[in-house]
C-alpha positions as CSV (number, residue, x, y, z in Angstrom):
1,X,-27.0,-15.0,-12.6
2,X,-27.7,-15.3,-8.9
3,X,-26.5,-12.7,-6.3
4,X,-24.0,-15.3,-5.0
5,X,-22.7,-16.0,-8.5
6,X,-22.3,-12.3,-9.2
7,X,-20.4,-11.7,-6.0
8,X,-18.2,-14.7,-6.6
9,X,-17.3,-13.5,-10.1
10,X,-16.5,-10.0,-8.8
11,X,-14.0,-11.6,-6.3
12,X,-12.4,-13.8,-8.9
13,X,-13.8,-17.2,-7.8
14,X,-16.5,-19.4,-9.1
15,X,-19.7,-19.9,-7.1
16,X,-18.5,-23.3,-5.8
17,X,-15.3,-21.6,-4.4
18,X,-12.9,-22.8,-7.1
19,X,-10.6,-20.5,-9.0
20,X,-11.6,-19.4,-12.5
21,X,-8.2,-19.3,-14.1
22,X,-8.8,-22.1,-16.5
23,X,-10.5,-25.5,-16.0
24,X,-9.1,-28.9,-15.3
25,X,-9.8,-29.8,-19.0
26,X,-7.7,-26.9,-20.1
27,X,-5.0,-27.9,-17.7
28,X,-4.8,-31.4,-19.2
29,X,-4.7,-29.9,-22.7
30,X,-1.7,-27.6,-22.0
31,X,0.1,-29.8,-19.5
32,X,-0.1,-27.3,-16.7
33,X,-1.5,-27.7,-13.2
34,X,-3.6,-24.9,-11.9
35,X,-1.2,-23.5,-9.4
36,X,0.8,-20.3,-9.3
37,X,4.5,-20.0,-8.6
38,X,5.8,-16.8,-7.0
39,X,9.6,-16.2,-6.8
40,X,11.0,-13.7,-4.3
41,X,14.6,-12.6,-3.9
42,X,14.8,-10.9,-0.5
43,X,16.7,-7.5,-0.9
44,X,15.2,-5.2,1.8
45,X,14.8,-7.8,4.6
46,X,11.1,-7.2,5.0
47,X,9.7,-5.1,2.1
48,X,10.1,-7.6,-0.7
49,X,9.0,-10.7,1.2
50,X,6.3,-8.6,2.9
51,X,4.7,-7.7,-0.4
52,X,5.0,-11.2,-1.9
53,X,3.7,-12.9,1.3
54,X,0.6,-10.7,1.3
55,X,0.1,-11.4,-2.4
56,X,0.4,-15.1,-1.9
57,X,-2.0,-15.2,1.0
58,X,-4.7,-13.1,-0.7
59,X,-4.5,-15.3,-3.9
60,X,-5.0,-18.4,-1.7
61,X,-7.5,-17.1,0.8
62,X,-9.7,-14.9,-1.4
63,X,-9.3,-16.4,-4.8
64,X,-8.9,-20.1,-3.9
65,X,-5.7,-20.4,-6.0
66,X,-3.0,-22.9,-5.1
67,X,0.2,-20.9,-4.6
68,X,3.8,-22.0,-4.3
69,X,6.0,-19.2,-2.8
70,X,9.8,-19.6,-3.5
71,X,12.0,-17.5,-1.2
72,X,15.8,-17.4,-1.1
73,X,16.1,-16.0,2.5
74,X,13.8,-17.8,4.9
75,X,15.7,-16.3,7.9
76,X,14.4,-12.8,7.0
77,X,11.0,-14.3,6.2
78,X,10.8,-15.8,9.7
79,X,10.8,-12.3,11.2
80,X,7.3,-11.7,9.8
81,X,6.2,-15.3,9.9
82,X,7.5,-16.6,13.3
83,X,6.1,-20.0,12.8
84,X,8.4,-20.6,9.8
85,X,11.4,-22.9,10.2
86,X,14.2,-21.5,8.0
87,X,16.0,-24.8,7.6
88,X,13.0,-26.6,6.2
89,X,12.8,-26.9,2.4
90,X,9.0,-27.1,2.2
91,X,6.3,-26.0,4.6
92,X,2.7,-24.6,4.4
93,X,1.0,-21.7,6.1
94,X,-2.2,-19.8,5.4
95,X,-3.0,-22.0,2.4
96,X,0.4,-21.2,0.8
97,X,3.2,-23.8,0.2
98,X,6.5,-22.1,0.9
99,X,9.7,-23.5,-0.7
100,X,13.3,-22.6,0.1
101,X,14.6,-21.3,-3.2
102,X,17.8,-23.3,-3.8
103,X,19.0,-25.5,-6.7
104,X,18.3,-28.9,-4.9
105,X,14.6,-28.0,-4.4
106,X,14.1,-26.9,-8.0
107,X,14.9,-30.2,-9.6
108,X,11.3,-31.5,-9.5
109,X,9.8,-28.1,-10.4
110,X,6.7,-28.3,-12.5
111,X,5.3,-25.2,-14.1
112,X,1.8,-24.2,-13.1
113,X,-0.6,-21.9,-15.0
114,X,1.1,-18.7,-13.7
115,X,4.6,-17.7,-12.8
116,X,5.2,-14.4,-10.9
117,X,8.7,-13.0,-10.9
118,X,8.6,-10.5,-8.0
119,X,10.5,-7.3,-8.4
120,X,12.5,-8.4,-11.4
121,X,14.3,-11.1,-9.6
122,X,16.2,-13.3,-12.1
123,X,14.6,-16.7,-12.5
124,X,17.0,-19.6,-12.0
125,X,18.1,-21.4,-15.1
126,X,16.4,-24.6,-14.0
127,X,13.0,-22.9,-14.0
128,X,13.6,-21.3,-17.4
129,X,14.6,-24.7,-18.8
130,X,11.3,-26.2,-17.6
131,X,9.4,-23.4,-19.2
132,X,11.1,-24.0,-22.5
133,X,10.5,-27.8,-22.2
134,X,6.8,-27.1,-21.5
135,X,6.4,-24.9,-24.5
136,X,8.2,-27.3,-26.8
137,X,6.0,-30.2,-25.6
138,X,2.6,-28.5,-25.4
139,X,3.0,-25.4,-27.5
140,X,2.0,-23.1,-24.6
141,X,3.6,-21.6,-21.6
142,X,2.4,-20.4,-18.2
143,X,1.5,-16.7,-18.0
144,X,4.8,-15.2,-16.9
145,X,4.4,-12.0,-14.9
146,X,7.1,-9.6,-13.9
147,X,5.7,-7.9,-10.8
148,X,7.4,-4.6,-10.5
149,X,7.9,-2.2,-7.5
150,X,5.1,0.1,-6.6
151,X,5.5,3.5,-8.4
152,X,3.4,6.6,-8.7
153,X,5.2,8.1,-11.7
154,X,3.2,8.9,-14.8
155,X,5.2,6.6,-17.1
156,X,3.9,3.6,-15.3
157,X,0.5,3.7,-17.0
158,X,2.2,3.4,-20.4
159,X,4.4,0.4,-19.3
160,X,1.8,-1.6,-17.3
161,X,0.6,-4.8,-19.0
162,X,3.1,-4.6,-21.8
163,X,4.4,-7.9,-23.2
164,X,8.2,-8.6,-23.6
165,X,9.4,-11.4,-25.8
166,X,12.5,-13.1,-24.3
167,X,15.5,-14.3,-26.2
168,X,14.5,-17.9,-25.5
169,X,11.1,-17.3,-27.3
170,X,9.1,-17.1,-24.1
171,X,6.8,-14.1,-23.4
172,X,6.8,-12.2,-20.2
173,X,4.3,-9.5,-19.1
174,X,5.2,-6.4,-17.1
175,X,2.8,-5.8,-14.2
176,X,3.1,-2.4,-12.4
177,X,1.3,-1.7,-9.2
178,X,0.1,1.9,-9.0
179,X,-2.4,4.5,-7.9
180,X,-4.6,4.9,-11.0
181,X,-7.1,2.8,-12.9
182,X,-4.5,2.3,-15.7
183,X,-2.0,0.5,-13.5
184,X,-2.1,-2.8,-11.6
185,X,-3.5,-1.4,-8.4
186,X,-2.6,-1.8,-4.8
187,X,-2.6,-4.9,-2.5
188,X,-5.5,-4.6,-0.2
189,X,-7.5,-7.5,1.3
190,X,-11.3,-7.4,0.7
191,X,-12.2,-6.6,4.3
192,X,-9.1,-4.7,5.4
193,X,-10.5,-1.1,5.6
194,X,-13.6,-2.2,7.4
195,X,-11.6,-4.2,9.9
196,X,-9.3,-1.3,10.5
197,X,-12.2,1.1,11.2
198,X,-13.8,-1.4,13.6
199,X,-10.4,-1.8,15.5
200,X,-9.9,1.9,15.8
201,X,-13.4,2.5,17.1
202,X,-12.5,0.9,20.5
203,X,-9.4,2.2,22.3
204,X,-9.2,-0.9,24.4
205,X,-8.0,-2.8,21.3
206,X,-4.7,-0.8,21.1
207,X,-4.1,-1.1,24.8
208,X,-4.6,-4.9,24.6
209,X,-2.2,-5.1,21.6
210,X,0.4,-3.1,23.5
211,X,0.0,-5.4,26.5
212,X,0.7,-8.3,24.2
213,X,4.0,-6.6,23.3
214,X,4.8,-6.2,27.0
215,X,4.0,-2.5,27.1
216,X,1.9,-1.2,29.9
217,X,1.1,2.1,31.6
218,X,-0.1,3.8,28.4
219,X,-3.4,5.8,28.6
220,X,-6.0,5.7,25.9
221,X,-5.4,9.3,24.9
222,X,-1.6,9.2,24.9
223,X,-0.1,10.1,21.5
224,X,1.5,7.0,19.9
225,X,4.2,7.0,17.2
226,X,5.5,3.9,15.4
227,X,9.1,4.2,14.1
228,X,10.2,1.7,11.5
229,X,12.6,3.5,9.2
230,X,16.1,3.0,7.9
231,X,19.0,4.7,9.7
232,X,18.3,8.4,9.8
233,X,19.9,11.3,11.7
234,X,16.6,13.3,11.5
235,X,15.1,10.9,14.0
236,X,16.8,13.1,16.6
237,X,14.7,16.1,15.5
238,X,11.6,14.1,15.6
239,X,12.3,12.9,19.1
240,X,13.3,16.3,20.4
241,X,10.1,17.8,19.0
242,X,7.8,15.4,20.9
243,X,10.0,15.3,24.0
244,X,9.5,19.0,24.5
245,X,5.7,19.1,24.1
246,X,4.5,19.8,27.7
247,X,0.9,19.2,27.1
248,X,1.2,15.7,25.5
249,X,2.5,12.4,26.7
250,X,4.0,10.5,23.7
251,X,5.1,7.0,23.4
252,X,7.5,6.1,20.5
253,X,7.2,2.4,19.6
254,X,10.3,1.1,17.8
255,X,10.1,-2.3,16.2
256,X,13.4,-4.1,16.0
257,X,15.2,-3.0,12.9
258,X,17.5,-0.5,11.3
259,X,16.0,2.6,13.0
260,X,17.0,1.3,16.5
261,X,20.6,2.4,15.9
262,X,19.5,6.0,15.2
263,X,17.5,6.1,18.3
264,X,20.3,4.8,20.4
265,X,22.7,7.3,18.8
266,X,20.2,10.1,19.8
267,X,20.1,8.8,23.4
268,X,23.9,8.7,23.6
269,X,24.9,11.8,21.7
270,X,22.0,14.2,22.6
271,X,20.7,13.0,25.9
272,X,24.0,12.2,27.5
273,X,23.1,8.5,28.2
274,X,26.5,7.2,27.2
275,X,25.7,3.5,27.4
276,X,22.0,3.7,26.5
277,X,20.5,0.9,24.5
278,X,16.9,0.0,23.7
279,X,16.0,-3.3,25.3
280,X,12.7,-5.2,25.2
281,X,10.6,-4.6,28.3
282,X,12.7,-1.6,29.4
283,X,11.1,1.7,28.4
284,X,13.3,4.8,28.3
285,X,11.7,8.1,29.3
286,X,13.1,11.3,27.8
287,X,11.1,14.5,28.6
288,X,7.5,14.0,27.5
289,X,8.3,10.9,25.4
290,X,8.9,7.3,26.4
291,X,10.8,5.0,24.0
292,X,9.8,1.3,23.7
293,X,11.5,-1.4,21.8
294,X,9.1,-3.8,20.1
295,X,9.9,-7.4,19.0
296,X,9.4,-8.2,15.3
297,X,6.0,-9.7,14.8
298,X,3.8,-11.1,12.1
299,X,2.0,-9.0,9.5
300,X,-1.3,-9.1,11.2
301,X,0.1,-7.7,14.5
302,X,2.1,-5.1,12.6
303,X,-1.0,-3.9,10.8
304,X,-2.7,-3.5,14.2
305,X,0.2,-1.5,15.4
306,X,-0.2,0.9,12.5
307,X,-3.9,1.1,13.2
308,X,-3.2,1.9,16.9
309,X,-0.7,4.7,16.4
310,X,-1.4,8.4,15.7
311,X,1.6,8.8,13.5
312,X,3.5,6.1,11.6
313,X,7.0,6.4,10.3
314,X,7.5,3.7,7.7
315,X,10.0,2.5,5.1
316,X,10.3,0.6,1.9
317,X,7.1,-0.6,0.2
318,X,5.1,-3.0,2.4
319,X,4.9,-0.9,5.5
320,X,4.5,2.2,3.3
321,X,1.3,0.8,1.8
322,X,0.0,-0.6,5.1
323,X,0.4,2.8,6.7
324,X,-2.0,4.2,4.1
325,X,-4.6,1.6,4.8
326,X,-4.2,2.5,8.5
327,X,-5.9,5.8,7.7
328,X,-3.5,7.7,9.9
329,X,-0.8,10.4,9.1
330,X,2.5,8.9,8.2
331,X,6.1,9.8,7.0
332,X,7.6,7.6,4.4
333,X,11.3,6.8,4.4
334,X,11.7,5.6,0.9
335,X,14.5,3.1,0.0
336,X,17.5,5.2,-1.2
337,X,18.6,4.8,-4.8
338,X,21.6,6.0,-6.9
339,X,21.6,9.7,-8.0
340,X,18.7,10.4,-5.6
341,X,16.2,8.9,-8.0
342,X,14.1,7.8,-5.0
343,X,13.2,11.4,-4.4
344,X,11.6,11.5,-7.8
345,X,9.5,8.5,-6.8
346,X,8.7,10.0,-3.4
347,X,7.5,13.3,-4.8
348,X,5.4,11.5,-7.5
349,X,3.6,9.8,-4.7
350,X,3.2,12.9,-2.7
351,X,1.6,14.7,-5.7
352,X,-1.1,12.0,-5.7
353,X,-1.5,11.9,-1.9
354,X,-1.8,15.7,-1.5
355,X,-3.7,16.5,-4.7
356,X,-6.9,17.6,-2.9
357,X,-5.1,19.5,-0.1
358,X,-4.9,23.3,0.2
359,X,-1.6,24.4,-1.3
360,X,0.0,25.7,1.9
361,X,-0.8,22.5,3.9
362,X,0.5,20.3,1.1
363,X,3.7,22.3,0.8
364,X,4.5,21.9,4.5
365,X,3.8,18.2,4.5
366,X,5.9,17.6,1.3
367,X,8.8,19.6,2.9
368,X,8.5,17.5,6.1
369,X,8.6,14.2,4.3
370,X,11.4,15.4,1.9
371,X,13.4,16.7,4.9
372,X,13.2,13.2,6.5
373,X,14.5,11.7,3.3
374,X,17.4,14.1,2.6
375,X,18.5,13.8,6.3
376,X,17.9,17.5,7.0
377,X,17.2,17.7,10.7
378,X,16.7,21.4,10.8
379,X,14.1,21.2,8.0
380,X,12.3,18.4,9.8
381,X,12.3,20.3,13.1
382,X,10.8,23.3,11.4
383,X,8.1,21.5,9.5
384,X,7.0,19.5,12.5
385,X,5.7,22.7,14.0
386,X,3.5,23.2,10.9
387,X,2.5,19.5,11.0
388,X,1.1,20.1,14.5
389,X,-0.8,23.1,13.4
390,X,-2.4,21.3,10.5
391,X,-2.8,17.9,12.1
392,X,-6.6,17.9,12.3
393,X,-6.8,18.4,8.5
394,X,-4.1,15.9,7.8
395,X,-5.9,13.3,9.9
396,X,-9.1,13.9,8.0
397,X,-7.4,13.4,4.7
398,X,-5.7,10.3,5.8
399,X,-9.1,8.8,6.5
400,X,-10.4,9.7,3.0
401,X,-7.3,8.6,1.0
402,X,-7.8,4.8,1.0
403,X,-11.1,5.0,-0.8
404,X,-9.6,7.1,-3.5
405,X,-6.4,5.1,-3.8
406,X,-8.0,1.7,-4.2
407,X,-9.7,2.9,-7.5
408,X,-12.6,0.4,-7.5
409,X,-10.5,-2.8,-7.0
410,X,-7.3,-4.1,-5.5
411,X,-4.1,-5.4,-7.2
412,X,-4.8,-9.1,-6.6
413,X,-8.3,-9.0,-8.1
414,X,-6.9,-7.1,-11.1
415,X,-4.0,-9.5,-11.5
416,X,-6.4,-12.5,-11.5
417,X,-8.5,-10.8,-14.2
418,X,-5.4,-10.0,-16.2
419,X,-4.3,-13.6,-16.2
420,X,-7.8,-14.7,-17.3
421,X,-7.5,-12.4,-20.3
422,X,-4.2,-13.7,-21.6
């Protein structure tokens, strides 16, 4: 085997650039074309579609697989893909064909070799009927994957890759992203970490990016915070902390989203600015901090924003994972669940993330992140002092973490190999 052939196989493509998930002869035999269908029901505005859009792009760009992405809410999708036209039923970007998920578009649906049901979204009956017809005609079915939410809990290892026979006789496979070799891995493009490091090595990159956002007057050594959370009253404690640090000029960059309301409440209730609002192009200075509203942008620019900031406050799943790849300290505002089950998930992750930290440093960081998620402003204010004291170590560990988390290979490469083995 030549070097090029070896590298191609490791990345899930044949040496000629085609995908290895079956051959044309196999396709003809089982009646399937060699495309993948991914279905996404948008729940969290940007998290669900953010993950599936990255999945689809990486399958198409790195593994040379034809991908159809079916999305029910193209208006939300357009916030992270501005070129998208929400009213169009079919359009293509980055090698991916995007369909508006509605009954009229599903009439000509033809099953491919793989069907991915993102985050347990319920497939429409029209698609299930086509799968049944396919099995009755050809005796086979596409590999049906239920892609679950990212979870760091121990039980995930036991559930990952399990089959589930459906009442209609079709088989579905559960695929769990995770942080160990016994899970489905994490979405990470092949050159992402290297690109991030190159970007961060030159301070002019972040200044140029901010200029694209319409933000000027920031110095290379100013402290930058990105704030993209859900509504949270502890944001006031965070802002007060950095506003009162006399030795440090801090800029808080707030992408348009749900955290904006909490920032405006802080300005009105605690700063006495009764009619204060965040407006694009109009920075708001408060003590040692300056608040900036950022427009929603595409995923590539958001990644660069995370790379540019010294502290990232993120939410949901997509920005949470991208903050880890940014190799910078972060606070995760996890999506709230009934009976506070999200706190179990949060602390399962923190146990992984802090496993090699000194106990006292880990305890303070865990208390800070938990305080943010239980809306305890006093706890957040207290733990931010410890965060400052331990910042150099936390920054070092943030740089080391991605190599540990990736566990030899990424989710998409593992998924392609999983499909080949079915």
